[in-house]
C-alpha positions in Angstrom: -25.0 2.4 -30.0 -27.4 4.0 -32.7 -28.5 7.2 -30.5 -28.8 10.5 -30.9 -28.4 12.0 -28.1 -25.3 11.7 -25.9 -24.9 8.5 -23.6 -25.1 8.4 -20.0 -22.7 5.7 -19.7 -19.7 4.4 -21.3 -19.0 0.9 -21.5 -15.1 -0.1 -22.3 -14.1 -3.5 -22.9 -10.7 -4.3 -23.6 -10.2 -7.6 -26.1 -6.8 -9.5 -27.3 -7.6 -12.7 -28.5 -11.0 -13.4 -26.5 -13.1 -13.5 -30.3 -15.9 -15.6 -28.5 -16.0 -14.6 -25.2 -16.0 -11.0 -26.8 -18.7 -12.1 -29.3 -21.1 -13.7 -25.9 -20.5 -10.3 -24.2 -21.5 -8.1 -27.3 -24.2 -10.0 -27.9 -25.7 -9.9 -24.1 -25.1 -5.8 -24.2 -27.1 -5.7 -27.5 -29.9 -7.2 -25.6 -29.9 -4.1 -23.3 -30.1 -1.6 -25.7 -33.7 -0.1 -24.6 -32.6 -0.4 -20.6 -30.0 2.3 -20.8 -28.7 5.2 -23.1 -25.2 3.7 -23.5 -22.3 3.2 -25.9 -19.6 0.3 -26.1 -16.0 0.7 -27.2 -13.9 -2.5 -27.7 -10.3 -1.4 -27.3 -8.1 -4.5 -28.9 -5.1 -5.1 -28.0 -3.6 -6.0 -31.7 -5.8 -9.6 -31.6 -5.3 -11.9 -34.4 -7.9 -14.4 -33.5 -10.0 -12.3 -35.9 -11.8 -10.4 -33.1 -11.6 -7.1 -34.6 -13.6 -8.3 -38.7 -16.0 -9.9 -36.3 -16.8 -6.8 -34.2 -16.8 -5.2 -37.4 -19.0 -7.8 -38.8 -21.7 -8.4 -36.3 -21.7 -5.7 -34.2 -21.9 -2.4 -36.1 -23.1 -0.4 -33.3 -19.7 -0.8 -31.2 -17.1 1.8 -31.6 -13.7 0.3 -32.1 -10.0 1.1 -30.8 -6.8 -0.5 -32.7 -3.7 -0.8 -31.0 -0.7 -1.6 -32.6 0.0 -3.7 -29.7 -0.6 -5.5 -26.8 -0.7 -3.0 -24.7 -1.9 -4.3 -21.2 -5.0 -3.7 -19.7 -4.2 -0.4 -18.2 -2.4 1.0 -21.0 -5.3 -0.5 -23.2 -8.4 0.6 -21.3 -6.8 4.5 -21.2 -6.8 4.5 -25.2 -10.5 4.6 -25.1 -10.7 7.7 -23.2 -11.3 10.0 -26.1 -13.9 8.3 -27.7 -16.1 7.9 -24.2 -19.0 10.5 -23.9 -21.3 9.3 -21.4 -21.0 10.7 -17.5 -20.3 7.5 -16.3 -17.4 5.0 -18.0 -18.3 1.2 -17.3 -14.6 -0.7 -17.3 -16.0 -4.5 -18.6 -14.3 -7.8 -18.9 -14.9 -9.4 -22.5 -15.2 -12.8 -20.8 -18.6 -11.6 -19.2 -22.3 -11.7 -19.8 -24.5 -8.8 -18.4 -28.4 -10.1 -17.8 -31.3 -8.1 -17.8 -31.5 -5.1 -15.3 -27.7 -4.9 -14.2 -26.8 -2.1 -16.3 -30.2 -0.2 -15.4 -29.9 -0.5 -11.7 -26.0 0.4 -11.2 -26.5 3.4 -13.1 -29.3 4.2 -10.9 -27.9 3.4 -7.8 -24.7 5.7 -8.4 -26.9 8.5 -9.6 -28.9 8.6 -6.2 -26.0 8.5 -4.4 -23.9 11.5 -4.9 -21.5 10.5 -2.5 -20.7 7.4 -4.4 -17.6 7.2 -7.0 -17.1 4.0 -8.2 -19.2 0.7 -7.7 -19.4 -2.7 -8.7 -22.5 -5.3 -8.7 -22.1 -9.4 -7.5 -19.9 -10.7 -9.6 -20.9 -14.3 -10.5 -18.5 -17.5 -12.0 -20.2 -19.6 -14.7 -20.9 -22.3 -11.1 -22.7 -19.7 -9.8 -20.6 -19.0 -7.5 -19.3 -15.9 -6.0 -16.2 -13.9 -7.8 -14.5 -13.2 -4.4 -12.6 -10.5 -6.2 -15.5 -8.7 -6.8 -14.9 -6.9 -3.5 -11.1 -6.5 -1.7 -9.8 -4.8 0.9 -6.1 -3.0 0.5 -3.4 -5.3 1.2 -1.6 -4.2 4.1 1.6 -6.5 5.2 -0.8 -8.4 7.5 -3.6 -8.7 4.9 -0.6 -9.8 2.8 0.6 -12.5 5.3 -2.8 -14.2 5.9 -4.4 -14.1 2.5 -1.0 -14.7 0.0 0.9 -16.5 2.3 -1.0 -18.5 4.8 -4.3 -18.5 3.0 -5.9 -18.2 6.3 -9.0 -17.1 4.8 -9.6 -19.9 3.5 -9.8 -21.7 6.6 -11.4 -18.9 8.2 -13.6 -17.2 5.7 -16.1 -15.6 8.1 -13.2 -14.2 10.5 -12.9 -10.6 11.1 -9.1 -10.9 11.7 -8.4 -13.4 8.9 -11.1 -13.0 6.4 -10.5 -9.2 5.5 -9.3 -9.3 2.0 -12.4 -10.7 0.7 -15.1 -8.9 3.1 -15.9 -12.8 3.9 -17.3 -11.6 7.1 -19.9 -9.1 5.4 -22.6 -11.3 3.5 -22.4 -11.4 -0.4 -25.9 -10.3 -0.5 -25.2 -7.0 1.5 -24.6 -3.6 -0.2 -21.4 -2.3 1.7 -18.5 0.0 1.1 -15.0 -1.6 -0.2 -11.7 -0.6 -0.8 -11.2 -2.1 -3.7 -12.9 -3.1 -7.1 -12.2 -5.7 -9.7 -11.5 -4.4 -13.1 -14.2 -6.9 -14.7 -17.1 -4.2 -13.7 -15.7 -1.1 -12.5 -18.4 1.8 -12.6 -17.0 5.1 -12.0 -17.9 8.5 -12.8 -16.2 10.0 -16.0 -15.2 13.5 -13.7 -13.8 11.5 -10.8 -11.9 8.9 -13.8 -10.5 12.2 -15.2 -10.0 13.7 -11.9 -7.4 10.8 -11.0 -6.2 10.1 -14.1 -7.7 6.7 -15.2 -5.8 3.7 -15.3 -2.1 3.9 -13.9 0.1 2.6 -17.0 3.0 1.1 -15.0 0.8 -1.7 -14.4 0.8 -4.2 -17.2 -1.6 -6.4 -16.2 -3.6 -7.1 -12.1 -3.2 -4.3 -9.8 -4.4 -1.4 -11.9 -7.9 -1.9 -10.7 -6.8 -1.9 -7.3 -4.6 1.4 -7.5 -7.0 2.9 -9.3 -9.5 2.4 -5.9 -6.9 4.0 -4.0 -6.6 7.0 -5.9 -10.4 7.3 -5.4 -10.8 6.4 -1.9 -7.8 9.3 -1.5 -10.1 11.9 -3.0 -12.7 11.1 0.0 -15.5 8.8 -2.3 -17.1 5.9 -1.2 -16.6 2.6 -3.3 -19.6 0.3 -3.3 -20.4 -3.3 -3.9 -24.0 -3.2 -4.8 -25.0 -7.1 -5.1 -28.7 -6.7 -6.0 -28.0 -7.3 -9.6 -25.3 -9.2 -10.5 -22.9 -10.4 -13.9 -21.1 -13.9 -15.0 -18.1 -13.7 -15.6 -16.0 -16.9 -16.6 -12.5 -15.7 -15.4 -8.8 -16.0 -16.6 -9.3 -15.9 -20.1 -6.5 -13.7 -21.4 -4.2 -15.0 -18.9 -5.0 -18.4 -19.9 -6.5 -19.9 -17.1 -9.8 -20.6 -18.2 -10.4 -24.2 -19.6 -11.8 -23.1 -22.5 -8.9 -21.4 -23.9 -5.9 -22.8 -21.5 -4.8 -24.7 -24.4 -4.2 -21.9 -26.5 -1.8 -20.2 -24.8 1.8 -20.8 -25.2 4.2 -21.3 -21.9 6.0 -17.8 -22.5 2.8 -15.9 -22.7 1.3 -17.7 -19.8 4.3 -16.6 -17.7 4.2 -13.3 -19.0 0.4 -12.9 -17.4 0.8 -14.8 -14.3 4.3 -12.6 -13.3 2.2 -9.6 -14.3 0.4 -10.3 -11.0 3.5 -10.5 -8.7 5.1 -7.4 -10.6 1.8 -5.5 -9.4 2.3 -6.2 -6.2 5.5 -4.9 -6.5 4.4 -1.7 -7.7 1.9 -1.2 -5.6 4.0 -1.6 -2.3 6.6 1.1 -3.6 3.9 3.5 -4.9 0.8 3.3 -2.3 2.6 1.3 1.1 6.2 2.1 1.2 6.1 4.8 3.2 3.3 3.9 5.3 5.3 1.4 7.6 8.7 1.0 8.8 11.6 -0.1 6.4 12.0 -3.3 8.3 8.3 -4.3 7.8 8.7 -3.4 4.1 11.9 -5.1 3.1 10.3 -8.3 4.6 7.3 -7.4 2.4 9.9 -7.4 -0.8 11.1 -10.6 0.3 7.7 -12.1 0.8 7.2 -11.1 -2.9 10.6 -12.0 -4.6 9.6 -15.5 -2.4 6.3 -15.6 -4.2 7.2 -15.0 -7.8 9.4 -17.6 -7.6 7.0 -20.3 -6.2 4.7 -19.2 -9.2 7.6 -20.1 -11.5 7.9 -23.2 -10.5 4.4 -23.9 -10.3 3.8 -22.8 -14.1 6.6 -25.3 -14.9 5.3 -28.4 -13.6 1.6 -27.8 -13.5 1.0 -25.5 -16.8 
Protein backbone atom coordinates (compact mmCIF):
# COMPACT_ATOMS: atom_id res chain seq x y z
CA UNK A 1 0.00 0.00 0.00
CA UNK A 2 1.58 3.26 -1.07
CA UNK A 3 0.87 5.71 1.71
CA UNK A 4 3.04 8.26 3.47
CA UNK A 5 0.92 8.19 6.62
CA UNK A 6 0.97 5.41 9.15
CA UNK A 7 -1.70 2.84 8.27
CA UNK A 8 -4.69 2.48 10.55
CA UNK A 9 -5.01 -1.21 9.73
CA UNK A 10 -2.56 -4.00 9.02
CA UNK A 11 -4.06 -6.91 7.07
CA UNK A 12 -2.11 -10.16 7.52
CA UNK A 13 -2.70 -12.95 5.02
CA UNK A 14 -1.05 -16.33 5.55
CA UNK A 15 -0.40 -18.26 2.36
CA UNK A 16 0.63 -21.83 1.65
CA UNK A 17 0.24 -22.93 -1.97
CA UNK A 18 -3.03 -21.07 -2.58
CA UNK A 19 -1.80 -18.85 -5.44
CA UNK A 20 -5.06 -18.49 -7.37
CA UNK A 21 -7.14 -17.82 -4.27
CA UNK A 22 -4.53 -15.41 -2.96
CA UNK A 23 -4.54 -13.57 -6.28
CA UNK A 24 -8.31 -13.12 -6.11
CA UNK A 25 -8.13 -12.04 -2.46
CA UNK A 26 -5.47 -9.41 -3.16
CA UNK A 27 -7.38 -8.15 -6.19
CA UNK A 28 -10.45 -7.65 -4.01
CA UNK A 29 -8.35 -5.73 -1.47
CA UNK A 30 -6.75 -3.65 -4.20
CA UNK A 31 -10.19 -2.33 -5.09
CA UNK A 32 -10.63 -1.11 -1.48
CA UNK A 33 -7.49 1.03 -1.29
CA UNK A 34 -9.43 4.29 -1.20
CA UNK A 35 -11.84 3.12 1.53
CA UNK A 36 -9.35 2.96 4.39
CA UNK A 37 -5.70 3.52 5.15
CA UNK A 38 -4.44 -0.05 5.34
CA UNK A 39 -1.39 -2.10 4.53
CA UNK A 40 -1.26 -5.75 3.46
CA UNK A 41 1.34 -8.26 4.60
CA UNK A 42 1.46 -11.73 3.03
CA UNK A 43 3.31 -14.26 5.15
CA UNK A 44 4.23 -17.16 2.89
CA UNK A 45 4.94 -20.60 4.35
CA UNK A 46 7.46 -21.70 1.70
CA UNK A 47 4.94 -22.13 -1.13
CA UNK A 48 6.03 -24.01 -4.25
CA UNK A 49 3.16 -22.99 -6.55
CA UNK A 50 4.42 -19.62 -7.72
CA UNK A 51 2.58 -17.61 -5.07
CA UNK A 52 5.61 -15.52 -4.16
CA UNK A 53 6.43 -14.69 -7.77
CA UNK A 54 2.80 -13.76 -8.39
CA UNK A 55 2.74 -11.33 -5.44
CA UNK A 56 6.05 -9.77 -6.43
CA UNK A 57 4.98 -9.36 -10.04
CA UNK A 58 1.38 -8.24 -9.70
CA UNK A 59 1.02 -6.70 -6.24
CA UNK A 60 3.99 -4.44 -5.57
CA UNK A 61 2.06 -2.68 -2.75
CA UNK A 62 2.01 -5.89 -0.67
CA UNK A 63 4.72 -6.64 1.87
CA UNK A 64 6.09 -10.18 1.66
CA UNK A 65 7.35 -12.25 4.58
CA UNK A 66 9.14 -15.38 3.38
CA UNK A 67 9.23 -18.31 5.78
CA UNK A 68 11.72 -21.11 5.09
CA UNK A 69 9.20 -23.89 5.79
CA UNK A 70 5.51 -24.46 6.46
CA UNK A 71 5.20 -23.04 9.97
CA UNK A 72 1.46 -23.62 10.27
CA UNK A 73 -1.21 -20.99 10.89
CA UNK A 74 -0.17 -19.61 14.28
CA UNK A 75 3.56 -19.24 13.71
CA UNK A 76 3.11 -18.19 10.10
CA UNK A 77 0.83 -15.31 11.04
CA UNK A 78 3.06 -14.33 13.95
CA UNK A 79 6.01 -13.84 11.59
CA UNK A 80 4.24 -10.75 10.26
CA UNK A 81 4.31 -9.09 13.68
CA UNK A 82 7.29 -6.81 13.13
CA UNK A 83 5.87 -5.65 9.77
CA UNK A 84 2.49 -4.50 11.15
CA UNK A 85 2.27 -0.75 11.69
CA UNK A 86 -1.47 -0.29 12.16
CA UNK A 87 -3.55 0.36 15.30
CA UNK A 88 -5.60 -2.67 14.32
CA UNK A 89 -4.60 -6.03 12.85
CA UNK A 90 -6.88 -8.07 10.62
CA UNK A 91 -6.01 -11.72 10.12
CA UNK A 92 -7.56 -12.63 6.78
CA UNK A 93 -7.55 -15.98 4.99
CA UNK A 94 -6.14 -16.16 1.48
CA UNK A 95 -9.32 -17.93 0.30
CA UNK A 96 -11.56 -14.92 0.93
CA UNK A 97 -13.00 -12.04 -1.08
CA UNK A 98 -13.58 -8.65 0.55
CA UNK A 99 -16.43 -6.57 -0.92
CA UNK A 100 -16.95 -2.83 -0.84
CA UNK A 101 -17.52 -1.29 2.56
CA UNK A 102 -16.51 -4.20 4.79
CA UNK A 103 -13.12 -2.91 5.94
CA UNK A 104 -14.35 0.64 6.41
CA UNK A 105 -17.34 -0.46 8.49
CA UNK A 106 -15.56 -2.88 10.83
CA UNK A 107 -12.86 -0.31 11.58
CA UNK A 108 -15.53 2.28 12.29
CA UNK A 109 -17.36 -0.10 14.63
CA UNK A 110 -14.34 -1.14 16.69
CA UNK A 111 -13.03 2.43 16.93
CA UNK A 112 -16.40 3.66 18.23
CA UNK A 113 -16.77 0.85 20.79
CA UNK A 114 -13.94 1.10 23.27
CA UNK A 115 -14.84 -2.10 25.15
CA UNK A 116 -14.55 -4.27 22.01
CA UNK A 117 -11.20 -6.00 21.69
CA UNK A 118 -11.88 -8.08 18.60
CA UNK A 119 -14.61 -8.68 16.06
CA UNK A 120 -15.59 -10.43 12.88
CA UNK A 121 -18.12 -9.73 10.15
CA UNK A 122 -20.65 -12.07 8.57
CA UNK A 123 -18.71 -14.78 6.72
CA UNK A 124 -20.52 -16.29 3.76
CA UNK A 125 -19.69 -19.41 1.76
CA UNK A 126 -19.78 -19.20 -2.06
CA UNK A 127 -23.29 -20.66 -1.91
CA UNK A 128 -24.42 -17.63 0.07
CA UNK A 129 -24.93 -19.69 3.22
CA UNK A 130 -23.44 -18.56 6.51
CA UNK A 131 -20.08 -20.01 7.47
CA UNK A 132 -21.22 -21.14 10.90
CA UNK A 133 -17.69 -21.08 12.31
CA UNK A 134 -17.76 -17.27 12.10
CA UNK A 135 -19.24 -17.21 15.63
CA UNK A 136 -18.54 -19.91 18.19
CA UNK A 137 -18.83 -20.66 21.87
CA UNK A 138 -15.92 -22.07 23.81
CA UNK A 139 -16.12 -25.85 23.95
CA UNK A 140 -17.15 -27.30 27.30
CA UNK A 141 -17.59 -31.04 27.96
CA UNK A 142 -21.34 -30.60 27.27
CA UNK A 143 -20.89 -28.59 24.06
CA UNK A 144 -18.25 -31.07 22.88
CA UNK A 145 -20.69 -33.93 23.41
CA UNK A 146 -23.67 -32.38 21.61
CA UNK A 147 -21.66 -30.67 18.82
CA UNK A 148 -18.83 -33.09 18.00
CA UNK A 149 -20.25 -36.50 18.82
CA UNK A 150 -24.05 -36.39 18.97
CA UNK A 151 -24.31 -33.52 16.45
CA UNK A 152 -27.57 -32.44 18.01
CA UNK A 153 -26.99 -28.84 16.97
CA UNK A 154 -27.60 -29.99 13.39
CA UNK A 155 -30.95 -31.47 14.45
CA UNK A 156 -31.94 -28.63 16.78
CA UNK A 157 -29.93 -25.68 15.44
CA UNK A 158 -32.02 -23.00 17.18
CA UNK A 159 -32.07 -24.68 20.58
CA UNK A 160 -30.39 -22.82 23.45
CA UNK A 161 -29.48 -26.18 24.94
CA UNK A 162 -28.14 -27.96 21.85
CA UNK A 163 -27.31 -25.09 19.47
CA UNK A 164 -24.98 -23.04 21.65
CA UNK A 165 -21.70 -23.77 19.85
CA UNK A 166 -22.74 -21.97 16.64
CA UNK A 167 -25.18 -19.58 18.38
CA UNK A 168 -27.97 -20.99 16.25
CA UNK A 169 -30.60 -19.49 18.56
CA UNK A 170 -29.44 -15.94 17.69
CA UNK A 171 -30.19 -14.50 14.25
CA UNK A 172 -27.18 -14.41 11.93
CA UNK A 173 -28.21 -10.84 11.07
CA UNK A 174 -27.94 -9.59 14.65
CA UNK A 175 -24.82 -7.96 16.11
CA UNK A 176 -23.96 -9.75 19.35
CA UNK A 177 -21.15 -10.77 21.67
CA UNK A 178 -19.54 -14.18 21.15
CA UNK A 179 -16.85 -16.30 22.76
CA UNK A 180 -14.61 -17.03 19.79
CA UNK A 181 -13.90 -15.87 16.25
CA UNK A 182 -12.70 -17.70 13.17
CA UNK A 183 -9.22 -16.95 11.86
CA UNK A 184 -10.60 -16.32 8.37
CA UNK A 185 -11.55 -12.77 9.46
CA UNK A 186 -10.22 -11.83 12.88
CA UNK A 187 -9.91 -8.10 13.60
CA UNK A 188 -8.15 -7.16 16.85
CA UNK A 189 -6.57 -4.14 18.49
CA UNK A 190 -2.77 -4.20 18.06
CA UNK A 191 -2.03 -3.19 21.67
CA UNK A 192 -4.29 -5.97 22.94
CA UNK A 193 -2.69 -8.45 20.57
CA UNK A 194 0.74 -7.56 21.95
CA UNK A 195 -0.57 -7.82 25.49
CA UNK A 196 -1.97 -11.34 25.12
CA UNK A 197 0.89 -12.60 22.96
CA UNK A 198 -0.48 -13.07 19.42
CA UNK A 199 -1.24 -16.66 18.35
CA UNK A 200 -0.09 -19.56 20.53
CA UNK A 201 2.43 -21.46 18.40
CA UNK A 202 1.74 -24.75 20.16
CA UNK A 203 -1.13 -24.97 17.65
CA UNK A 204 -0.14 -25.86 14.07
CA UNK A 205 -3.50 -25.43 12.36
CA UNK A 206 -6.95 -25.01 13.96
CA UNK A 207 -7.66 -23.95 17.51
CA UNK A 208 -5.28 -21.01 17.61
CA UNK A 209 -8.10 -18.57 16.87
CA UNK A 210 -10.20 -19.99 19.71
CA UNK A 211 -7.23 -19.88 22.07
CA UNK A 212 -6.52 -16.24 21.17
CA UNK A 213 -10.19 -15.44 21.73
CA UNK A 214 -9.98 -17.09 25.15
CA UNK A 215 -7.04 -14.91 26.19
CA UNK A 216 -8.77 -11.75 24.92
CA UNK A 217 -11.89 -12.58 26.96
CA UNK A 218 -9.73 -13.30 30.02
CA UNK A 219 -8.55 -9.68 29.86
CA UNK A 220 -12.16 -8.50 30.09
CA UNK A 221 -12.63 -7.40 26.46
CA UNK A 222 -15.73 -8.03 24.38
CA UNK A 223 -15.56 -10.07 21.18
CA UNK A 224 -18.26 -9.18 18.68
CA UNK A 225 -19.98 -10.70 15.67
CA UNK A 226 -20.88 -7.77 13.38
CA UNK A 227 -23.01 -8.96 10.43
CA UNK A 228 -23.83 -5.62 8.83
CA UNK A 229 -21.01 -6.32 6.36
CA UNK A 230 -19.57 -9.58 5.03
CA UNK A 231 -16.80 -11.42 3.22
CA UNK A 232 -16.93 -14.55 1.04
CA UNK A 233 -14.95 -17.55 2.31
CA UNK A 234 -14.18 -20.50 0.04
CA UNK A 235 -13.09 -22.52 3.09
CA UNK A 236 -10.85 -25.53 3.49
CA UNK A 237 -8.39 -24.62 0.73
CA UNK A 238 -5.13 -25.25 2.58
CA UNK A 239 -6.52 -28.44 4.12
CA UNK A 240 -7.52 -29.80 0.73
CA UNK A 241 -11.24 -29.77 1.51
CA UNK A 242 -12.14 -27.28 -1.21
CA UNK A 243 -13.11 -28.92 -4.52
CA UNK A 244 -10.96 -26.51 -6.53
CA UNK A 245 -7.83 -27.78 -4.79
CA UNK A 246 -8.73 -31.18 -3.33
CA UNK A 247 -7.11 -33.16 -6.14
CA UNK A 248 -3.80 -31.34 -5.63
CA UNK A 249 -3.32 -32.42 -2.01
CA UNK A 250 -1.61 -35.74 -1.30
CA UNK A 251 -3.12 -38.14 1.25
CA UNK A 252 -0.21 -37.72 3.67
CA UNK A 253 -0.61 -33.95 3.65
CA UNK A 254 -4.39 -34.23 4.03
CA UNK A 255 -3.86 -36.50 7.02
CA UNK A 256 -1.59 -33.92 8.65
CA UNK A 257 -4.12 -31.13 8.20
CA UNK A 258 -7.18 -33.12 9.23
CA UNK A 259 -5.47 -34.41 12.36
CA UNK A 260 -4.41 -30.89 13.29
CA UNK A 261 -7.98 -30.18 14.36
CA UNK A 262 -8.04 -33.09 16.79
CA UNK A 263 -4.56 -32.24 18.05
CA UNK A 264 -5.71 -28.68 18.67
CA UNK A 265 -8.67 -29.94 20.71
CA UNK A 266 -6.26 -31.84 22.93
CA UNK A 267 -4.00 -28.81 23.37
CA UNK A 268 -6.94 -26.52 24.20
CA UNK A 269 -8.38 -28.97 26.71
CA UNK A 270 -5.03 -29.33 28.43
CA UNK A 271 -4.29 -25.58 28.54
CA UNK A 272 -7.70 -24.02 29.16
CA UNK A 273 -10.15 -26.60 30.51
CA UNK A 274 -8.23 -29.22 32.49
CA UNK A 275 -8.43 -27.45 35.85
CA UNK A 276 -12.01 -26.22 35.39
CA UNK A 277 -13.76 -29.60 35.60
CA UNK A 278 -13.52 -32.72 37.80
CA UNK A 279 -10.78 -35.20 36.90
CA UNK A 280 -13.17 -38.03 35.84
CA UNK A 281 -14.96 -35.65 33.46
CA UNK A 282 -11.71 -34.64 31.80
CA UNK A 283 -10.66 -38.29 31.42
CA UNK A 284 -13.87 -38.92 29.49
CA UNK A 285 -13.13 -35.85 27.36
CA UNK A 286 -9.65 -37.16 26.54
CA UNK A 287 -11.07 -40.57 25.65
CA UNK A 288 -13.53 -38.82 23.33
CA UNK A 289 -10.68 -37.00 21.58
CA UNK A 290 -8.84 -40.28 21.01
CA UNK A 291 -11.98 -41.86 19.53
CA UNK A 292 -12.51 -38.83 17.31
CA UNK A 293 -8.93 -39.07 16.03
CA UNK A 294 -9.50 -42.71 15.06
CA UNK A 295 -12.79 -41.88 13.31
CA UNK A 296 -11.16 -39.13 11.24
CA UNK A 297 -8.29 -41.37 10.18
CA UNK A 298 -10.72 -44.05 9.01
CA UNK A 299 -12.90 -41.54 7.16
CA UNK A 300 -9.92 -39.98 5.42
CA UNK A 301 -8.58 -43.35 4.26
CA UNK A 302 -11.99 -44.47 2.98
CA UNK A 303 -13.39 -41.24 1.55
CA UNK A 304 -10.25 -39.15 0.97
